[in-house]
C-alpha positions as CSV (number, residue, x, y, z in Angstrom):
1,M,96.1,82.4,-93.9
2,T,94.6,84.4,-91.7
3,K,96.7,87.6,-90.0
4,L,96.8,88.6,-86.5
5,I,97.2,91.8,-86.1
6,Y,99.5,93.5,-82.9
7,P,99.3,90.0,-81.1
8,T,99.6,90.4,-77.3
9,L,100.6,87.6,-74.9
10,D,99.9,88.8,-71.2
11,L,100.6,86.8,-68.0
12,F,98.6,87.5,-64.8
13,L,100.6,85.7,-61.7
14,Y,100.1,85.8,-58.4
15,D,101.7,85.1,-55.0
16,L,100.6,85.0,-51.3
17,R,101.7,87.8,-49.3
18,E,100.7,87.0,-46.0
19,G,99.3,83.6,-44.8
20,F,96.9,83.6,-41.6
21,G,99.5,82.9,-38.4
22,Q,102.9,83.8,-40.7
23,T,105.8,85.6,-38.8
24,A,107.2,88.8,-39.9
25,Q,110.6,86.8,-41.4
26,E,107.9,84.7,-43.3
27,I,105.9,87.3,-44.7
28,E,109.7,88.8,-45.7
29,H,110.2,85.5,-47.3
30,N,107.2,85.7,-49.8
31,R,108.2,89.3,-50.6
32,Q,111.7,88.3,-51.7
33,Q,109.9,85.4,-53.7
34,F,107.9,88.2,-55.3
35,M,110.8,90.7,-55.8
36,Q,112.9,87.9,-57.8
37,K,110.2,88.0,-60.8
38,L,111.1,91.5,-60.9
39,P,113.9,93.0,-63.1
40,D,117.4,93.2,-60.7
41,T,117.5,96.8,-61.5
42,L,114.4,96.8,-59.2
43,D,114.6,99.8,-56.4
44,Q,114.0,97.3,-53.5
45,T,113.4,100.3,-51.0
46,R,111.0,102.3,-52.8
47,F,109.2,99.2,-53.3
48,I,109.2,98.0,-49.9
49,Q,107.9,101.4,-48.8
50,R,104.9,101.3,-51.2
51,D,104.4,97.4,-50.0
52,E,104.0,98.6,-46.3
53,K,102.3,102.1,-47.0
54,S,99.1,100.6,-45.7
55,F,97.6,97.4,-44.1
56,E,96.0,95.0,-46.4
57,P,95.0,97.5,-48.9
58,E,92.9,96.8,-52.1
59,Y,94.9,97.6,-54.4
60,V,98.2,99.6,-54.6
61,E,100.7,100.1,-57.7
62,L,104.4,99.0,-56.0
63,L,106.1,100.9,-58.7
64,D,106.4,104.6,-58.6
65,K,106.3,104.6,-62.5
66,R,103.5,102.0,-62.6
67,I,105.1,99.7,-65.1
68,E,108.8,98.7,-65.7
69,P,110.1,97.8,-69.5
70,L,110.8,94.2,-70.1
71,R,114.5,93.6,-71.0
72,L,114.3,92.7,-74.3
73,P,117.1,91.5,-77.1
74,E,118.1,94.7,-79.0
75,N,116.1,95.3,-82.0
76,Y,113.5,92.9,-80.9
77,P,109.9,93.2,-83.0
78,G,108.2,93.9,-80.0
79,D,107.7,95.6,-76.4
80,G,106.2,94.8,-73.0
81,Y,106.2,95.7,-69.6
82,Y,106.1,94.5,-65.7
83,Y,103.3,96.1,-63.7
84,P,103.5,94.6,-60.1
85,V,100.6,95.4,-57.3
86,R,99.7,94.8,-54.0
87,L,95.8,93.3,-53.4
88,S,95.3,93.1,-50.3
89,D,97.3,89.7,-48.6
90,S,98.5,88.6,-52.0
91,Y,100.8,90.2,-54.9
92,G,99.6,90.5,-58.3
93,L,101.9,91.0,-61.5
94,L,100.6,91.8,-65.4
95,L,103.4,91.1,-67.4
96,D,103.1,92.2,-71.0
97,G,104.5,91.1,-74.3
98,S,103.6,92.4,-77.9
99,L,104.7,91.9,-81.1
100,K,104.7,95.0,-83.9
101,E,104.2,93.2,-86.4
102,T,101.3,91.3,-88.1
103,Q,101.7,87.7,-87.4
104,S,100.3,84.7,-89.6
105,D,98.2,81.7,-88.3
106,D,100.0,79.1,-90.7
107,D,102.8,79.0,-88.3
108,L,102.4,79.8,-84.5
109,T,105.7,79.2,-83.7
110,W,106.2,82.9,-83.2
111,L,103.4,82.5,-80.0
112,K,105.7,79.8,-78.7
113,D,109.1,82.0,-79.0
114,L,106.6,84.8,-77.1
115,H,105.5,82.8,-74.4
116,A,109.1,81.3,-73.7
117,L,110.4,85.1,-73.7
118,L,108.0,86.0,-71.0
119,K,108.9,83.4,-68.8
120,T,112.7,84.3,-68.9
121,Q,111.2,87.5,-67.7
122,I,110.6,86.4,-64.6
123,K,113.7,84.0,-64.5
124,N,111.0,80.8,-65.1
125,K,109.9,81.0,-61.5
126,T,106.3,79.9,-60.6
127,S,103.5,81.5,-58.7
128,T,102.3,79.9,-55.4
129,L,98.5,81.0,-56.0
130,G,98.4,80.5,-59.4
131,Q,98.8,82.1,-63.1
132,T,96.6,83.4,-66.5
133,W,97.7,83.7,-69.6
134,L,95.7,86.2,-71.9
135,F,96.7,86.0,-75.6
136,S,94.6,88.7,-77.4
137,A,94.5,90.2,-81.2
138,Q,92.8,92.1,-83.8
139,L,92.0,89.6,-86.6
140,P,89.3,90.2,-89.4
141,Y,85.7,88.7,-89.1
142,L,85.7,84.8,-89.1
143,P,82.8,82.1,-88.7
144,L,82.5,81.2,-85.1
145,D,83.8,77.6,-85.9
146,Q,87.0,79.4,-87.5
147,Y,87.7,81.3,-84.5
148,K,87.5,78.5,-82.3
149,T,89.8,76.2,-84.1
150,L,92.6,78.8,-84.3
151,A,91.9,79.5,-80.1
152,K,92.2,75.7,-79.9
153,R,95.6,76.0,-81.5
154,C,96.8,79.1,-79.8
155,Y,95.8,77.0,-76.3
156,Q,98.0,73.8,-77.6
157,T,100.8,76.1,-78.7
158,L,100.8,77.8,-75.3
159,I,100.3,74.4,-73.2
160,P,101.9,71.7,-75.4
161,D,100.6,68.7,-72.7
162,A,97.2,70.0,-73.3
163,L,94.8,67.4,-72.8
164,N,91.4,66.6,-75.2
165,T,89.4,67.5,-72.1
166,D,91.0,70.9,-72.3
167,I,90.3,71.9,-75.6
168,Y,86.6,72.2,-75.5
169,P,86.5,76.4,-74.1
170,E,83.7,78.2,-72.8
171,H,82.9,80.8,-75.5
172,S,81.7,84.6,-74.7
173,D,81.0,87.6,-77.0
174,F,83.7,90.4,-75.6
175,L,83.6,93.8,-77.3
176,G,82.0,93.0,-80.5
177,G,84.5,90.1,-80.8
178,N,85.5,86.5,-79.4
179,L,86.6,85.4,-75.9
180,F,87.5,81.6,-75.4
181,E,88.4,80.5,-72.1
182,F,90.4,77.2,-71.3
183,W,91.1,75.7,-67.8
184,R,92.5,72.6,-66.4
185,Y,92.7,71.7,-62.4
186,T,95.2,69.4,-61.6
187,G,95.6,69.6,-57.6
188,V,98.8,71.3,-57.7
189,A,98.8,74.9,-58.2
190,T,102.0,75.3,-60.2
191,E,100.6,72.7,-62.7
192,N,96.8,74.1,-63.4
193,Q,96.2,76.2,-66.3
194,H,94.1,78.9,-67.2
195,I,94.1,80.4,-70.3
196,L,92.0,83.0,-72.3
197,I,92.1,83.8,-75.8
198,I,90.4,87.1,-77.1
199,F,90.0,87.9,-80.8
200,Y,89.1,91.6,-81.3
201,P,87.3,93.0,-84.5
202,D,89.5,96.2,-84.7
203,E,92.0,98.3,-83.2
204,R,89.1,100.4,-81.5
205,A,87.9,96.9,-79.7
206,A,91.8,96.6,-78.8
207,K,92.6,99.7,-77.2
208,K,89.4,99.3,-75.2
209,G,90.3,95.6,-74.0
210,A,93.2,97.1,-72.3
211,L,91.4,99.1,-70.0
212,F,90.0,95.6,-68.6
213,Y,93.3,94.6,-67.1
214,P,92.6,96.1,-64.1
215,G,89.3,94.4,-63.3
216,W,91.1,91.1,-65.1
217,L,94.1,91.5,-62.3
218,R,91.4,91.5,-59.5
219,L,89.1,89.0,-61.0
220,W,91.9,86.3,-61.4
221,M,93.3,87.1,-58.2
222,Y,90.0,85.7,-56.8
223,R,89.5,82.6,-59.0
224,H,93.0,81.5,-58.0
225,K,92.8,82.2,-54.5
226,M,89.4,79.7,-54.7
227,M,91.6,77.0,-56.1
228,W,94.4,77.4,-53.9
229,A,92.2,77.4,-50.9
230,Y,90.9,74.2,-52.2
231,Q,93.7,72.6,-52.9
232,Q,95.1,73.5,-49.3
233,S,91.6,71.7,-48.1
234,R,92.5,68.6,-49.8
235,L,96.1,68.6,-48.0
236,L,94.5,69.3,-45.0
237,K,91.8,66.6,-45.5
238,K,94.4,64.1,-46.3
239,R,96.2,65.0,-42.6
240,L,93.3,64.8,-40.7
241,K,92.2,61.2,-42.2
242,E,96.0,60.0,-41.0
243,I,95.2,61.7,-37.6
244,A,91.6,60.2,-37.6
245,I,93.5,56.6,-37.9
246,E,95.7,57.4,-34.5
247,I,92.5,58.3,-33.1
248,Q,91.0,55.3,-33.6
249,T,94.2,53.2,-32.2
250,C,93.8,55.3,-28.8
251,H,89.9,54.2,-29.0
252,Q,90.8,50.8,-29.4
253,A,93.5,50.6,-26.6
254,V,91.2,52.2,-24.2
255,S,88.7,49.5,-25.2
256,Q,91.4,47.0,-24.7
257,H,93.1,48.3,-21.4
258,S,89.8,48.6,-19.2
259,T,88.4,45.6,-19.1
260,P,88.5,42.9,-17.3
261,E,91.0,44.9,-15.1
262,L,92.3,48.5,-15.6
263,D,95.7,48.7,-16.9
264,F,96.9,51.7,-15.2
265,K,100.2,52.3,-17.0
266,S,98.6,51.3,-20.4
267,L,95.8,54.4,-19.9
268,Q,98.6,56.6,-19.0
269,K,100.3,56.0,-22.4
270,T,97.4,56.5,-24.3
271,L,96.2,59.7,-22.5
272,H,99.6,61.3,-23.6
273,T,99.3,60.2,-26.9
274,A,95.8,61.8,-27.1
275,W,97.0,64.9,-25.6
276,K,99.9,65.1,-28.3
277,I,97.0,64.3,-31.0
278,I,94.6,67.0,-29.9
279,P,96.4,70.1,-31.1
280,R,96.9,68.5,-34.3
281,Y,93.9,67.7,-35.3
282,T,92.0,71.1,-34.0
283,T,94.5,73.0,-36.0
284,D,94.0,71.2,-39.2
285,L,90.3,70.9,-38.7
286,S,90.2,74.6,-38.1
287,G,92.4,75.3,-41.1
288,L,89.7,73.2,-42.9
289,D,87.0,75.7,-41.9
290,D,89.3,78.5,-42.8
291,Q,89.6,77.4,-46.4
292,T,85.7,77.2,-46.5
293,R,85.4,80.8,-45.1
294,T,88.0,81.4,-48.0
295,I,86.4,80.0,-50.9
296,E,83.1,81.9,-49.7
297,I,84.7,85.1,-49.7
298,N,86.7,84.9,-53.0
299,L,83.4,83.4,-54.5
300,D,81.6,86.3,-53.8
301,N,83.9,88.7,-54.7
302,Y,84.3,87.1,-58.2
303,D,80.6,87.0,-58.8
304,K,80.6,90.6,-57.9
305,R,83.5,91.6,-60.1
306,L,82.5,89.7,-62.7
307,N,79.5,91.5,-62.8
308,T,81.4,94.8,-62.7
309,L,82.8,93.8,-65.9
310,R,79.9,92.8,-67.9
311,K,78.5,96.2,-67.2
312,K,81.6,98.0,-68.5
313,A,81.6,95.9,-71.2
314,Q,78.3,96.1,-72.0
315,E,77.8,92.4,-72.6
316,E,75.6,90.7,-70.3
317,A,76.6,87.6,-72.2
318,L,80.1,87.6,-70.9
319,K,80.1,84.3,-69.4
320,L,82.9,83.4,-67.3
321,D,80.4,82.1,-64.3
322,Q,81.0,78.5,-65.4
323,F,84.1,78.3,-63.1
324,S,82.2,80.1,-60.0
325,E,79.2,77.7,-60.8
326,L,81.5,74.9,-60.4
327,V,82.9,76.2,-57.2
328,R,79.7,76.8,-55.7
329,N,78.3,73.3,-56.4
330,K,81.4,71.2,-56.4
331,Y,84.3,72.4,-54.7
332,L,83.1,74.5,-51.6
333,R,80.2,71.6,-51.0
334,Q,83.1,69.1,-50.7
335,V,84.9,71.5,-48.7
336,Q,81.8,71.9,-46.4
337,K,81.0,68.1,-46.4
338,D,84.6,67.1,-45.7
339,H,84.3,69.6,-42.1
340,A,81.1,68.4,-41.3
341,N,82.3,64.6,-42.0
342,L,85.6,65.2,-39.8
343,S,84.3,67.2,-37.1
344,P,83.3,64.2,-34.8
345,G,86.7,63.0,-34.4
346,L,87.3,66.1,-32.3
347,K,84.5,65.4,-29.8
348,L,85.3,61.5,-30.1
349,L,89.1,62.5,-29.3
350,E,87.8,65.1,-26.4
351,N,85.5,62.3,-25.3
352,L,88.2,60.0,-25.1
353,I,90.5,62.3,-23.2
354,G,87.8,62.7,-20.6
355,Y,87.1,59.1,-20.2
356,I,90.5,58.3,-19.4
357,Q,91.5,61.0,-17.4
358,T,88.2,59.9,-15.3
359,M,89.4,56.4,-15.1
360,V,93.0,57.2,-14.1
361,A,91.4,59.8,-11.7
362,I,89.5,57.0,-10.1
363,E,92.2,54.6,-10.1
364,E,94.6,56.8,-8.6
365,E,91.8,57.7,-5.8
366,K,91.8,54.2,-5.0
367,R,95.5,53.8,-4.4
368,E,95.3,56.5,-2.2
369,R,92.7,55.4,-0.1
370,A,94.1,51.9,0.0
371,F,97.6,53.7,0.8
372,Q,95.7,55.6,3.9
373,G,94.0,52.5,5.0
374,T,97.6,50.9,5.5
375,I,99.0,53.8,6.9
376,A,95.9,54.2,9.3
377,T,96.3,50.1,10.0
378,W,100.2,50.0,10.3
379,G,100.1,53.1,12.8
380,I,97.2,52.3,15.3
381,G,99.3,48.4,15.2
382,L,102.5,50.3,16.1
383,A,101.1,52.7,18.8
384,A,99.0,49.8,20.5
385,G,102.1,47.6,20.2
386,A,104.4,50.8,22.1
387,I,101.8,51.1,24.4
388,V,101.8,46.9,25.5
389,A,106.0,47.1,25.3
390,S,106.0,50.5,28.0
391,V,103.5,48.7,30.2
392,S,105.5,45.3,30.2
393,G,108.5,47.1,30.4
394,Q,107.6,47.8,34.1
395,F,107.1,44.4,35.2
396,P,110.2,43.1,37.6
397,T,113.2,41.4,35.6
398,D,115.2,40.5,38.5
399,Y,112.8,37.6,40.1
400,E,114.2,34.3,38.2
401,A,111.8,32.4,40.3
402,Y,109.1,34.7,39.5
403,A,110.0,35.0,36.0
404,L,109.6,31.3,35.4
405,T,106.1,30.8,36.9
406,H,104.8,31.8,33.6
407,P,104.4,29.2,30.8
408,L,105.4,31.4,28.0
409,N,108.7,32.2,29.7
410,T,109.1,28.7,30.9
411,F,108.7,27.8,27.2
412,L,111.4,30.5,26.3
413,A,113.7,28.9,28.7
414,D,113.2,25.5,28.4
415,Y,113.1,25.2,24.5
416,L,114.7,28.6,23.1
417,Y,117.5,28.5,25.7
418,L,116.9,32.3,26.6
419,P,119.0,33.3,29.6
420,V,116.5,34.0,32.0
421,K,117.7,37.9,32.3
422,W,116.4,38.0,28.7
423,I,112.5,36.5,29.3
424,V,111.0,39.3,30.5
425,P,112.7,41.6,27.6
426,S,111.8,39.1,25.3
427,M,108.0,38.6,26.5
428,S,107.9,42.3,26.6
429,V,108.6,42.3,22.1
430,I,106.1,39.1,21.9
431,L,103.3,40.9,23.6
432,S,103.9,44.5,21.8
433,I,104.0,42.4,18.3
434,G,100.9,40.4,19.3
435,A,99.6,43.5,20.5
436,A,100.3,45.5,17.3
437,I,99.1,42.5,14.9
438,I,95.3,42.5,16.7
439,A,95.2,46.3,16.6
440,G,95.9,46.5,12.9
441,L,93.5,43.6,12.0
442,V,90.7,45.1,13.8
443,T,91.5,48.6,12.3
444,K,91.4,47.3,8.9
445,I,88.1,45.6,9.4
446,V,86.5,48.8,10.8
447,I,87.8,50.6,7.7
448,G,86.5,48.2,5.6
449,L,82.9,48.0,7.0
450,R,82.9,51.7,7.1
451,R,83.7,52.0,3.2
452,R,80.9,49.5,2.3
């Protein structure tokens, strides 16, 4: 049986305070979501004043007293506190719970109960960016294998559904003791697991380890922001691939409606669809690029903060960089590759819109020219007809014998039985119509020859 002295469980929890492009109402909603994890007795006015005191501060404590005691049952054999901070565009919460009595490793039910107690302190709410659990205790010297076995048991107590692949931790020396890191990425921020277990050799090392909490608070924020950004990139990639299918559909429609004859209405419909697609694709593609930069920035900050902690601990062997190497060699490259692969879709869409606009413009110009030619043809024809009508109207209409001397007039009188007094006006109409038709045909021929 091994005794664990002053066992402590800490929760490092992170919420997004302000996302890019979020409105004041959305930012306030984020703040309220975070404040719900704090005690009901919280002075919200002072909290908000401290929150808004600076623009994107690197590190601001959000309580006047720095910490707020946990709401524990009466005579509870332990203590703890809330420690909320603002970290630039995010919120961080350190929730600490400790047991005063020495505990045995024979039965870790006490650890399970402590874990459940801390979850009730935040009303069983989840984080938006991610969270890290840190269990620590003073432990007499043991062989490394026994430390590792106990660390695995503690992890499985905290995460009952732990997979076999989760229980091969990364080990580091830390302040003369042993640090074990377990983690699992599932693609869902609320289901990701990150657990650290530290066994200190004595009380002096444990007290020194407590001084690292502000550094841990920053370090894990960078970690969780990277994982959150990668998760967001997966959602964006999924949407972009769905939109890419719509782009291909538009491309096929253009090919179908461009040959052998241009389908003007269908092309206009496709153009309208393409215009609706492009802002969605552009926004999501830009968002994917934003996630790349988020990972790059936080990866750099993670490495710098880890080096700072190494120097503080005087432990060059403090690893915790297996994660950063994985991000650098897998997650970051994946997002960069996705952006490179999906960017041509935007160019294809822009070219598609340009092609449709050109074809529609050409078709509209053809129709406009044809319409103008028709107007010109009819205009000249009607003008010619009007001239003939005005001239023929000057002929005498009251001499029946004279009117009947013309063969066409005789035809009108003998076969159509027109009265003699209508013959001359009818003749005028016939001549004007004939002149209009002839003039129109001549005009159409001339316009056609000029366009060639």
